[in-house]
Structure formats: structure tokens, C-alpha cells
C-alpha positions, 0 to 999 in steps of 0.5 A: 793620652796625647798631650794637649796643644797650645794654640797661640793664634786664634781669632775670635769676634768679640766686639759688640758695639752696644756693649762697648758703648756702655764701657766707654766713658767718653760721650762722643765715642759712645754715640758713635758706637750706638749709631754703628750698632744699629746699621747693617754694616757696623764695622765699616768706618768704625773698626774696619776702614771703608776700603774694598776687600778682595776676600772674605773675612773668615773662610766663608767664601770656601766651596764647602760653605757655598750653601751655608747661611753666612749669618750662622758663621758670624754667630759661631765666630762670636760665640765663646761656647762654640770656640770652647767645643771646637778647641776641646775637639781639636785637643787644644789645651790652651788657646790665646785669643788674638781677636779679628776685627780689632786688627783694623784698629791702627787704621782709624784716626783719633788716638783717644778713640782707639785707646777707648776701643782697646780698653772696652775690647779687653773688658769684653774679652775678660768678661765673656771669653777668658774669664769663664774659661779655663781653656782660653787666655787673653791678650791685652790689646793696646793702641800704640797711638797712646802709650800712656793709656797702653801702660794703664791697660797693661798695669790693669791686667798685669796680675790677671792669670786670664790675660797672659800677653800684651797685643800690638797690631802693626801698621802704626804711625812710627816704626816700633823701635821708636822711643815713643813706644818704649813706655809700652815695652817697659810696662810689659817687661815690668809686668813679665808679659810678652808682647805679641806683635800681630800683622794688621788687617788694614791698608791705610798706614804704610805696611809694605814697601809699596805703600798701598799696592793695587791688588790685595794679593800683592799687599798680603804677599808683602806683609812680612815686610812690616815685621822685617822693618819693625824687627830691625828697627827695634834691634838697632834702636836698642829696645832689647838692650834697654829691656833685656827681659822683654819677650816679643812674639811676631805673629801672623806672618810665619817664621821664615822671614826672620832668617834673611833679615836676621842674617842681613842685620848681623852682617851689616851691623859689623860694618856700622858698629860704631853707629849702633854700639849697644847691640852686639850682645845678641849677635850673631843670633840677634833674636834668640833671647828675646824673639819668638815666631808663630808658625802661622801661616805655614808656607807651602813647602815639603816637611823636610824643608820647613824643618830645616828652616826651623832648625836655622831659626832656632826650634826653641823660638817657634810657637804653634798658631793655627790662625783659626778660623781664617782662610789661611789657617793651619792644623796640628796635623800639618806637623805630623811628619816632624820629629816627635820631640820637635813637634812637641816643642813647637805645639806645646812646650815653647808656649808653656815657657813663654806664657808661663802656662 
């Protein structure tokens, strides 16, 4: 029998605004969610900033859905039973749920509101999705804008076998190596939980070198820059030296970006070593002991070329993620031409080790 796959990036729609209102203690936020639960577009201005988008959320603008009732898609992507059946059919033994609508959280104002939304989301995720399932696992969403509340959320789920990672969305106010965020890393390391940093879906905070580009295609193409900037900032601010047991998974932008920025960081470190005296324990492979990268989304290259990239990155640092059901998602069959041992390592074994599955 074929070994089961571990999918580290699965997007689901968990939010129910009426339910969240009941889980949030602050009356002002309860009222906002109650109002939004009754309007036609509850996401607008609540989780999704009112910014026009070029493409659809999921894959509903694909040709095969031309004659489909799109409300059916919305229902299935918020249905745990649908996901359970879909994952089983795809031989997915374990799936990490990384949300979808919550990717827009960093674009909101009000740190207290964002922390409350994250906490309510985690409760719904535990209650309706991962609690009843042996196949699906959760990531504890925290808002970086409120590190104190983030630490509380991590400690709340630290010993919960259904919640196997901390989840941070990028595109926040400060680069992620800033000491303001260090309590989050300390709490995650103490809880022996890896931190998944997933690229965000909003365009409010600076995410690329062009700030807010004119076109969505420009923005989406440049999103790996956000991971690059945060990676370098964490390395040179000593995050992995202060917390040597911390493991970080960089999700949502593939893995290839890490090669170029890792090489540059190594080279320029040698020129400015006195300025950053604590880092070189990790050189020349700055990330090998602490960082992992999801394969999602795969680049459109020949199998041999991708395998070469992966060998240079370090095959032990790669985790399969499908990105399901987004338009740029991948399939396990995309790895069919890989060497069997490498395929097994990426599709299963590395994730077993990182998430202690």
C-alpha cells in the first residue's frame, strides 16, 4: 500500500461571523461581527480589506466551473466533511489547515481586534475541524500585532495534539526579526511548536519592494520578496541564535527563493561580521538547522531542474504543500518523476519529523 501523504498547506474557510461573535468577549467587536454576519459581503472590511482583486479567491474562475453554482463551492470549502473525503481520496494521511480568509488579518487595524479574531478562529478550528478529525491538524493562528495575546494563544494549545504549529501571516508592521516579536518565538520554542510564516493575502502593509504595485500580477510575482526580507532580518537580528531550537516553516511562496538570498546573506556576512557577531554558527547554510520551505507553489520548470534546486536547498528542508484548493495549487503527482526516496522524503518523512507526527 502506498504511504500516506502529509500535506502541510491546505486552505479552508473556517470563519462563521455569528459564531465568532459569541466567542469574542469584547462587545464592540461582537457588534461588528454580528452586523457583518447579516450583510451580503461579510468579508469586506472585516477580514478582507476593501481592495479590488483581479482573480477569484479559490479556483472558481477556472473554465471547468463555468456552469457551476458558485455558492456550492463556497459551501464545500467551509465543510469539514467535504475536506475529510477529499483528503482521503487523495491518500493524504495528515493535512495541516492554514486557513484562507484569515490571511487578510494583518491588513486590519486595531491590534486588540485582530488578536480577538485570531483567538475565535482557533476555537472554531479546534471545535469544528481538527477536534473531530484524526486526519486534519491545526495551526495556532496568532496576530503579530499583539505579542502578549499571541503568547497566551500558544500556551493555550501547547499540549494539544490537534494543534501542531504556530501560524503567522506576513505583511505585518515590522520585519519579523524585530525584538518586538521575540516573545512569540520564545513561546513557540518553549512549546516545541514550529512557526509557520505564510505569505499574506492583503496589499495594505508593505509586502514588496514596490509597496502597492499597480497590478495584482506584479504584486503576486513579487511576494517572495516578503519572505526574503523577513528571513534575512531574522538571521541578522539573531533570532535563531537566541532561540536555537526554534523551527520556522516558510509557506506559500515555494522554496527556490531561499537559494539566492541565502547565498547573498552568507557572502555579505563575511564582509560585515563585526556588525552581526552572533550569526556565523549557521554559515554557510544559514537555515539548515532552523528553516523549512513548502514546495507550494511549484515553479513551472522541468522535473530535473526542480530536483537540482531542491538538492542545493537541502532535501531535508522541504515539505510538500498542495495549496488546495487555490488556483495555483499542486498535486502529489507533480513529484512522480522524482527519485523514489526524494519523493518520499518531501511528501511525507520531513513533515513527520518537523511536526512530530
